[in-house]
C-alpha positions in Angstrom: 101.9 140.7 98.8 103.3 137.3 97.9 103.1 136.1 101.6 99.5 137.2 101.8 98.7 135.3 98.6 100.2 132.2 100.1 98.1 132.6 103.2 95.0 133.1 101.0 95.8 129.8 99.1 96.4 127.9 102.4 93.1 129.2 103.9 91.1 128.4 100.8 92.0 124.7 101.4 89.4 124.7 104.3 86.2 125.9 102.5 87.0 123.8 99.4 87.6 120.7 101.6 84.3 121.3 103.4 82.4 121.9 100.2 83.8 118.7 98.7 82.9 116.8 101.9 79.2 116.7 100.8 80.1 115.0 97.6 82.5 112.5 99.2 80.0 111.6 101.9 77.2 111.1 99.4 79.1 109.2 96.7 81.6 107.1 98.7 80.5 106.5 102.3 77.9 104.0 103.4 74.5 105.6 103.6 73.3 103.5 106.7 76.2 104.3 109.1 75.8 108.0 110.1 77.0 107.3 113.7 80.1 105.4 112.6 80.7 108.0 109.8 80.6 110.9 112.3 82.7 109.1 114.9 85.4 108.2 112.4 85.4 111.8 111.2 85.6 113.4 114.6 87.9 111.2 116.7 90.9 110.8 114.4 90.8 114.5 113.6 90.6 115.5 117.2 93.6 113.4 118.0 95.6 114.8 115.1 94.8 118.4 116.2 95.8 117.5 119.8 99.2 116.2 118.4 99.6 119.7 116.8 98.4 121.6 119.9 98.9 119.2 123.0 97.2 121.3 125.6 94.7 120.2 128.2 91.5 122.1 129.1 91.5 124.0 132.3 88.8 124.3 135.0 85.4 124.7 133.5 86.6 123.9 130.0 86.6 120.2 130.8 82.8 120.1 131.0 82.4 122.9 128.4 84.4 120.9 125.9 82.1 117.9 126.5 78.9 120.0 126.1 80.2 121.7 123.0 81.5 118.4 121.6 78.1 116.9 122.0 76.5 119.7 120.1 79.1 121.0 117.6 80.6 117.7 116.8 78.5 114.7 117.7 75.1 116.1 116.9 76.2 118.3 114.0 78.4 115.6 112.2 75.7 113.0 112.4 73.0 115.3 111.1 75.3 116.6 108.4 76.1 113.0 107.4 72.4 112.3 107.0 71.8 115.5 105.1 74.7 114.8 102.8 73.4 111.3 102.0 69.8 112.3 101.6 70.1 115.4 99.5 71.7 116.1 96.2 75.2 117.6 96.7 74.3 120.9 95.2 71.1 121.2 97.4 72.9 120.1 100.6 75.7 122.6 100.0 73.2 125.5 99.3 71.0 124.7 102.3 73.9 124.4 104.7 75.4 127.7 103.4 72.5 129.5 105.1 73.3 128.0 108.5 75.0 131.1 109.9 72.2 133.3 108.7 69.8 131.1 110.6 72.1 131.3 113.6 71.8 135.1 113.6 68.0 134.7 114.0 68.3 132.1 116.6 70.8 134.1 118.7 68.4 137.1 118.4 65.6 134.9 119.8 67.7 133.3 122.6 70.0 136.1 123.7 68.4 139.3 122.5 71.6 139.9 120.5 69.9 142.0 117.9 71.8 141.8 114.5 72.7 144.8 112.5 70.3 145.7 109.8 72.8 144.5 107.1 73.1 141.1 108.8 69.3 140.8 109.2 68.9 141.7 105.5 71.5 139.1 104.7 69.6 136.5 106.6 66.4 137.2 104.9 67.9 137.3 101.4 69.9 134.0 102.1 66.9 132.1 103.4 64.9 133.4 100.5 67.5 132.0 98.2 67.3 128.6 99.9 63.5 128.6 99.4 63.9 129.4 95.7 66.5 126.7 95.3 64.2 124.1 96.8 60.8 125.1 95.5 61.8 125.4 91.9 63.6 122.0 91.5 62.0 119.5 89.1 63.2 116.6 91.2 61.6 116.0 94.6 63.6 117.0 97.6 64.1 114.5 100.5 62.1 115.7 103.5 64.3 113.7 105.9 67.4 115.3 104.3 65.8 118.8 104.8 64.9 117.9 108.4 68.4 116.8 109.1 69.8 120.0 107.6 67.4 122.1 109.8 68.3 120.1 112.9 72.1 120.5 112.1 71.6 124.3 111.9 69.7 124.3 115.2 72.2 122.1 117.1 75.3 123.9 115.9 73.7 127.3 116.3 72.8 126.4 120.0 76.4 125.3 120.5 77.9 128.4 119.1 75.5 130.6 121.1 76.7 128.8 124.2 80.4 129.2 123.1 79.8 132.9 122.7 78.7 133.2 126.3 81.7 131.3 127.7 84.1 134.0 127.1 87.1 133.2 129.4 90.1 132.5 127.2 91.1 129.2 125.8 93.4 128.1 123.0 91.1 127.9 119.9 92.8 125.0 118.1 93.2 123.0 121.3 89.6 123.6 122.4 88.4 122.5 119.0 90.5 119.4 119.2 89.0 118.5 122.6 85.5 119.1 121.2 86.2 116.7 118.4 87.6 114.1 120.8 84.7 114.4 123.2 82.2 114.1 120.4 84.0 111.1 119.0 84.0 109.4 122.3 80.3 110.0 122.7 79.6 108.6 119.3 81.6 105.4 119.6 79.4 103.5 122.1 76.2 104.9 120.4 77.5 103.6 117.0 78.3 100.2 118.4 74.8 100.0 120.1 72.7 101.1 117.2 74.7 100.3 114.1 76.6 97.2 115.3 80.1 96.3 114.6 81.5 98.4 111.7 81.9 96.5 108.4 85.4 96.5 107.1 85.6 99.4 104.6 86.4 98.8 101.0 89.4 100.6 99.6 87.3 103.3 98.2 85.5 103.8 101.6 88.8 103.8 103.4 90.1 106.7 101.3 86.8 108.5 101.7 87.0 108.2 105.5 90.6 109.4 105.4 89.5 112.4 103.4 86.7 113.4 105.7 88.8 112.9 108.9 92.2 114.1 107.8 91.6 116.6 105.0 88.0 117.9 105.6 88.4 118.2 109.4 92.0 118.2 110.8 93.8 119.8 107.9 90.8 122.1 107.1 90.6 123.5 110.6 94.3 123.9 110.9 94.4 125.8 107.6 91.4 127.9 108.6 92.9 129.0 111.9 96.2 129.8 110.3 94.3 132.0 107.9 92.5 133.7 110.8 95.8 134.6 112.3 97.4 136.0 109.2 94.5 137.5 107.0 91.8 140.2 107.7 88.5 138.7 108.7 86.8 140.1 105.6 89.2 138.2 103.4 88.6 134.9 105.3 84.8 135.5 105.1 84.9 135.8 101.3 87.1 132.7 101.1 84.3 130.9 103.0 82.0 131.4 100.0 84.1 128.7 98.3 82.4 126.1 100.5 78.9 126.2 98.8 80.4 126.9 95.4 82.6 123.8 95.6 79.6 121.7 96.7 77.5 123.0 93.8 80.3 122.6 91.3 81.0 119.0 92.3 77.3 118.2 92.3 76.7 119.4 88.8 80.0 118.4 87.2 80.7 115.1 88.8 77.4 113.9 90.1 75.4 115.0 87.0 72.9 117.1 89.0 71.0 119.6 86.9 70.3 123.2 88.0 68.2 125.5 86.0 68.3 129.3 85.9 66.0 129.6 89.0 68.2 127.2 91.0 71.3 129.3 90.1 69.4 132.4 91.0 68.7 130.9 94.4 72.3 130.0 94.9 73.3 133.6 94.0 70.8 134.9 96.6 72.3 132.6 99.2 75.8 133.8 98.5 74.6 137.5 98.5 73.0 136.9 101.9 76.2 135.3 103.2 78.2 138.3 102.0 75.8 140.7 103.6 75.9 138.7 106.8 79.6 138.7 107.2 80.8 140.2 110.6 82.4 143.6 110.3 85.6 143.8 112.2 86.4 147.1 114.0 90.1 146.4 113.9 90.3 144.8 110.4 91.6 141.4 111.7 90.2 141.0 115.1 86.9 139.3 114.1 86.8 135.6 113.7 84.9 134.0 110.8 83.0 130.7 111.2 83.9 127.7 109.2 82.2 124.6 107.9 78.4 125.0 107.8 78.6 128.7 107.5 80.1 129.4 104.2 82.3 131.9 105.9 79.8 133.9 108.1 80.6 134.6 111.7 80.1 132.1 114.5 81.2 132.5 118.1 84.3 130.6 118.6 84.9 128.4 121.7 86.4 130.3 124.5 86.6 133.7 122.9 84.7 136.9 123.4 82.2 137.5 120.7 78.9 139.2 119.9 76.6 137.1 117.7 75.8 139.0 114.6 78.7 141.5 115.0 81.8 139.3 115.6 82.1 135.8 114.4 84.2 132.8 115.5 85.5 129.4 114.8 84.6 126.0 115.8 83.9 122.5 114.3 81.1 122.0 112.2 80.7 123.1 109.7 80.5 122.7 107.1 80.2 121.3 107.1 79.9 121.7 105.9 80.9 125.6 108.7 81.8 124.8 111.4 83.2 123.9 112.4 81.7 122.8 112.6 82.0 124.5 115.4 81.1 124.0 111.4 80.9 123.7 109.5 79.0 121.2 105.9 
């Protein structure tokens, strides 16, 4: 029992770190540098994870890592950065918590992987909660921020659908590390071309970049994967609910954002939908539960067999945010 509690505490580091990432990005990182912000999150984290698990991709996993890195890391991290900067922290966290629910619907459309009734009900309830959260706010909601959130969901969902179809085995942590490295290497020249030479960060920005790269990415994914190895999938899925809860708590307590009864009702519906949409494991611990953008709902993990809507997975992005990404917020 004591050992399980320690694994619960370690695993909880991941969703709390992803939930806090919305606040850190909005409050401490430069708003006009999404490409540099994403690159400086992905590449150092990927290199740190490779130091922990120094394994090279094999065969088709060279180009698969590049494709998944483009979707689950480069595209997702940039869009998540824009959403975090454009939306109130509580709104960004709530919207991105519905990412895996949207993924269930996208996977159904693209692969005919019909979700179970409970999962479909969870998707409808969660998306209804997002609508209630947005439509009842007194302050206007940034349309570019919402567009970035929707695009982040689409990009990461496509990446995880692809990962679910590439089922030949690969080391999960090493594969995630290579996706982060590939995504970071794609972002570096784009950042230099479109955003110019990076400005020397202030002390506060340097600490914030260290947080999003080391804590919210490298440490968070390592803790998440450790929890997946030692805890039942249902336990890990419930811990993932700490992601949006952390974002909303930091937004309301530290950023002074105000939520009324209807907004809290919307958040409750999102969390209920996420809980309904959790993958059910036949073996108790065999299912994988998706990280950053998913609030703990299943995503196909890179290199592992999965069935979207029935078994979930891991990957960067996030988040973020979920999943990792795969999430990721």
